[in-house]
N, C-alpha and C positions, 0 to 999 in steps of 0.2 A: 376135330385133331384133323389136321394136315401133318406130312412133314417130306422127308426126304434120307433114302439111305443108300450109302457103297457098298456092294458088292466086294466081298476081298477074293481072296488067290489062294485056296485052300481044294483044287479040283475043282469039277462040275457040281454046279446044281441047279433043278429044275426048278424049289421050291425056294422062295424067301419069309422066313414067321419073324414077327415080330411083337412082344407080349406086351399087351399094357401096361402101364404105369397104377391104372386104377383099372379094374372091372367095371364093365358097362351093367344097366340094368336087363336092359335086353340089347344080344348080339344089334351092334349098328348098322347102316349101310353103309358100306365101305368100295373104291376101285383103287387099280395099280396099276401106275404107267410107266414103261421101260426109257427112258427118254434119251438111252443108249444104241439102242437096236430096236429097228420097227420087230418090233414083236408081241403076239395075241400074249395079252397079260390078264390072267381068270384072280380072279379075287373071291376070297370065303373069309368068315368071321363068325367069330362068338362071344362072347361077353368077357372071356380073356386074353384073346391073341386075332392077327390078321394072319393071311396065309397068301400071297402072293405065287401063284406058279405060271410057267409056260412048258410048253408041249415038248421045248427045245433045251440048253443049259443056258443060265445067264452067261456076261463072259467076266470078267475078272475086270473091276471098274465101271461096271454099268452102273447108273443113277437112277434109282427104284422112287418115283415120285410114289406116296397113297393118299387116301381122304380119308376120312368114317366121318358121318354124320347118326346121332344117336336118334331115337324117335319113342311113343310111346306105345 
């Protein structure tokens, strides 16, 4: 599963939470990447969602790409 989201403009945030449409059987291995800024981005996933976080703040309009791969 892969995708791209655009950060909104309602203040400053350092976490982008994405909820999966369907739960995984096991937490998938995921990555996040900020295409708009050079920021180290950390990913953390559960069976239900993916959190992409940075030490500072995402900017309004930043493009965040992500990918997740399931395993047994």
